[in-house]
N, C-alpha and C positions, 0 to 999 in steps of 0.2 A: 504493500500500500504506500507507494512512493509519495503520492500527493496528499495523504491523509494525516501525516504525523504533525505533532505540534512543533512550532518553531519558537516557542517561548512567549513570555508575557510582553516583552518589549516589542517584538514583532507584532503581536496581537494589537497593541495600541497603535502602532504605525499603520497597520492594515485597516483598522477601524477608522482612523482619521482620514485615510485615503478614500475609503468607501463613502463616508459621509460627505466629504467635499466633492467627490466625483458625482454622486447622486444629485447634490445641490446644483452643480454646474449643468447637468443634463436636464434638470427640472426647468431651468431658466434658459434653455438652449436658444429659443427664438424670441426671448423677451425683449431685447433691445430693438430689433427691427420692428416688432409689434408695437412697442411704445412709440417709436419714431413715427409709425404709420397712423396708429389709432389715437394717440394722445397729442403728438406734435404735428400731425398732418403733413409729414415729410413726403416728398416725391421719390421717384425711382433713383434719381441721381444721389440724393442725400442718403438714402437707405444703402445704396451700393457703397458710398463713401464710408459709412459707418462699418459695414461688413469687411471692407478691405483695408482701409487706412488704420483703424484702431489696432487690430492685431499686428499689422506690419510695423507700425511705429513702436508698439509695445515690444516686439521682438528686437528691434534695434536698441531700444532703451535697456532691455534685459541684458544685451551683450556687454554693455558697460558695467554691469553688476558682477560679471564673472570673477574678476580678481577679488572683489569684496567678499563674495560668497565663499571662494576657495580659502581665504585667509582666516575664516571664522568658524567656530563650532557650528555644525550644520543644523542642529535642532533649534537653537535660538533664531537662526535665519528663517527656518520654516515657520516658526511661530510668528515672527515679525511679518513675513509675507502673507500669512493667513489674516493677521490683524489689519494689514494694509488693504487687503481685498474686502474684508468686512466693512471697514470704514468707507471705502470708495463706493461699494455697492449700497450701503445703507443711505448714502447721500441722495440716491435716486428717489426712493419712496419718501424721504423727508422733504426733498424739494418739490415732489409732486403734491404732497399734502399741503405744503405752503403756497402752492400755485406758482412756483418759480422754476420749474423744470425746463431746461432748454436743450436744444440739439447739441450745442457746444459741450454741455456737461456730460451728455451721453458719450460723446466722442472722447473726452478726457478720461472718463471712468473706464471706457473700453481699453484705452491705452494702458492705464495704470494696472487694471486687472490682468491684462495680457502679459505685461512685464513681470508682475509679481508671480503669476502662474508659472512662467518659464523658470524664474529664479527658484521658486519652490520645488519644481520638479528636479532641477539640477542638484539642489541641496538634498532632496529626498533620496536620490540615487546614492549619493555619498553616505547618507545616514543608513540606508539599507545595507550597504557593504560593511559598515561598521558593526551592525548589530546581528547580522546573520552570518554563520560560518560559510566558507566558500562552497562546501558540498551541498548546502541548502539553498543557494541563490536561485537555482532553476525552479525549485518548488515555490519559493517566495514570489518570483516574477510571474509564475503561472497563476498564482492567486490574485495578484494585481491585475493580470490580463483578464481573468474571469470576472473580476469586479467591474472592470471597464465595460465589458460587453453586457453585463447585467444592467448597469446604469444606463447604457446606451439604449437597451431594449425597454426599460421601464420608465426612464426619466421623461422623455418627450410626451408619451401618452398621459402620464400623471400631471406633467406641467400643463398640457393642453386642457385637461379637466380643471386644473386650478385657475388657469387664465379665463376659462369660460365662466367659472363661478365667482372669481374675485378680481379679475383683471390682470394684465401683464405685470403690473408693479408688484403684485403679491409674490410672484415667483422670484423676482429679484431679491426681495426681502428673505425668502426662504434660502436662496443661494448664499446671501450674506451670513445668515445664522449658521449655515453648514460650515463655513470657514471658521467661525468662532468656535464651534464644537470641535472642528479639526485641530485648532490651536490647543484646546484643552486636552485632547487626546495625546498630542505630541508632548505636551508638558508632563503627562502622566507616565511617559516612558521611563523617566527617572534615570538615576545613575549617570553621573557626568561622563560625557564622551571624551575620548582622547583629544588633546589639542592638535590643531592642524600643523602640518610641517611648516616651520617658519620660512618666509620668503627670503631669498638670498639678499645680502646687503648690496647696496648700490643706489644710484640716483633714482629717486622716487618716480620722476617723470618717465624715464626710459623704461623702468620696470613695468609700470602700468601699461604703457603703450605696447610693449611686447606681450604682456600677459593677455591682452585682449584676443590675441590670435593663437595662444598656446593650445587651445582645444583643437583647432583645425590642424596645427602642426602635428600634434600627436596622432590624429586620425589619418592624415595623409601619409605619415611616415610608417604606419603599421601595415604590414602586408595583408592582414586579415580585415582590419577595420576599414581600410581604404575602399576595397571593392564592395563591402557591405554598405558603407555609407553612400556610395554612388548608386547602388542597386535600390536601397530603400527610398532614397530621395526621388528617384525616377519612378518607381512603382507607385509610391504614395501620391506623387504629383499627377500621374496618369489616371489613377483611380478617382481622385477627387476632381480632376478636370472633367471627367465624364458625368459626374453627379448632377450638375445643373442641366446638362444637355439631356440626360435621361428624364429629368423632371419636366423639361419643356416638351419632350416627345410624349411622355405618358399622360400629362395633364392637358396637353393640347391636342394634336392630331389623333392620338389613340383613344382619347375620351375617358380616361380613368378618373374616378372620383378621388378627392384628396384622401379619404380614409383608406382607399385601396392602395394609393401610393405609399401612405404611411405604413400600412400592413406589409407591403412588399419589402420594406427595409427594417421593420421591427422583428418579424419572425426569424429571419436568417441570423440574427444576433445569437440565437441559441447555438449556432455553429461555433461562435467564439468561445462559449462556455465549454463545449465539447472539446474543441481543439486545445484550449489552455489546460484542461484536465488531463488530456492525453499526452501532452508534451513531455513531462518527466518520465512517464512510462516508456514512451517511444525512444527517448534518449538512453534510458537504462538498457533497453534491448538492442538498439541498432547503432548507438553512438551519436554524439552531438553533431559532428560534421555531416554525416549522412542524412540525419533528420533535417538539419538546417538547409542543406542543398536540395533535398527532395521537396520539403514544404515551400521553400523559396521559389523553386521552379514551378510547382503546381499552382501557387497563388497567381502566377502570371498567365495562366491558361484560360481563365474564366471570362476576362473582360470582352473579348471579341463577340461572344454569344449575345451580349446585350444589344448589339446592332440588329439582331433578328427579332427583337421584341415586337409582338403584334397586338392587336386589340383583343378584348374579351378575356375569358378565363385562361385560355392557353398562354396568352401573353403574360398574364399575372403569374402563372405557375412557372414560366420560364425565368422571369426576373427573380422570383423567390429561390428557385433552384440554383441559379447562377450565383446570387449573393450568398446563399448558404454555403456553397462550395468554396467561394472566395474567402469568406469570413472564417470558415473552419480552418483553412490553410493558414490564414493570418494568425488565428488563435494558437496554432502550433508554432509557427515561425517566430512570432514576436517575443515570447519569453525566452526562447533559445538565443535569439539575437541579443536581447537585453543582458542576459547572463554572460555571453561571450564578450560583450562590450565592457561590462564591469570588470571581468577577470583580466582583460588585456589593458586596463587603464590604471596606472599608479595612483595612489591615494592623493598625491599632491596635485593631480591634474583632473580628477574625476568630475568635479563640478563644472569646470570650464569645457571639458570634453562633451558632457551631456548638454550643456547650454549651446555649444556650437552646433551639435547635432540637431537640436530642436530648432534653432533659428534657421539653419539651412533647410530643414524639412519644410518649415512654414514658407520660406522664400520660394522653394521649388513648387509647392502647391499653388501659391499665389501666381507665380509666373506662368505655369502651365495652364491654370484655370483661365487666365486672361487670354493666353495664346489660343487655347481651344475654343474660347468664345468667339474670337475672330475667325477661326477656321470654320466654325459652324455657320457663320454668316455666309461664307463662300460655298461650302459643300452641303450644308444642311446638317442637323444634329445627328442623324443616323450614320451618315458617312464619317463624320468627325469621331463618333464613338468607335466605329470600325477601325479607323486609322490609329486611334489610341490603343485599341486592343492588339493590333498587329505589332506596334512598337513594344507593348508590354510583353509580348511573347518572346522578344529578343533579350529582355532584361536578365534572364538566368545566366547569360554569358558573362555578366558582371559579378556573379557569385564566386567566392574564392574556391579554387579547385582543391586546395589542401589547407590545413591549419597548422602552422609551425608552433613550436613550443611557446607557452605564454611568456610575456615579458615579466621580469621580476619586479616586485613592488619597490618603490623608492624607499631607501632606508630612512627610518625616523617616522614613517607613517604608521597608522594603526594596522595591526595584523589583519590582513584581508580588507583593510579599510578602503573606503570608496572615495 
């Protein structure tokens, strides 16, 4: 029973905090666009600006936090980022209640929450490596993955019901409270963590400038992380780039109702639960590299089939089946990738590496989504989806053919520390 053993009280609190904040985030998934449309009467341009600029600027802002996160104990950083998100999100219902909510405030809150979320995730990875033994990292990452897919499946429907009953501002408040509860859970982990590896002496300005890019240097210098980085950025970008095109196709010419569209993407999330539960068992039986290579290749084979989506029940079944297969493969691949990335990253570079990976992934998604939107104008959404699918099928060529021995951790860092 690889996936069923206890990983200890400290991991339990970290996992609980992650589950609460992730569910809160998915409850409020569409809250800001809905507030902009329903409360502030924003048009398409401003709603698109909110969706694109907020996270993008937040990612750039988070990048500057990398050296700061790396040089401090990670749990206090996580608590601070949760409290920042709580304060920023709470300002929205407060301003709404006072009649002073503006589009500019929504944009600023989106930037702050995005930056704090990326910094929290980077610090959280380092925290996980510190509190979980190396042999249990895959099990831990599998549990985080299953939690993500559970929240993805349950959050939007519950949030939609809450919006219908109480309005979109209510889900923003629920999200804010989730981060407050998350901060309390992280505080409950207890037991002081090891101090970070001190930064080398030298001119402060030069050190900070170099530190901003240390995560990318580590990724691109590692023979395993480099191809995985390029592969995941491209696959994620292509998958997300087809999402709005499929929505246009299903809700427009194919005539699906919004509830059918939502169902087509909620039900397949069960595949993420199955895949994340299977990952440790598959690795134990077949070995990590074989599982990562196989699941990584299989997850690239589903996208082209979405171009054949037709109207009616058969079209709906096709989308559900394709998404189920894709998400199941992702559920297997993602925790194995996360574990490999942690094990190959020294403690004194973990936060910056994770932050660089996250920022690059968001940039790739934004760029490919914009590019495929333009492509769809020329070719139509179905052809654009097919082109993305064909390109996705070539991405397994970027997966590492072999995995050299792990890099040793930097001396002075916590044992197995992230």
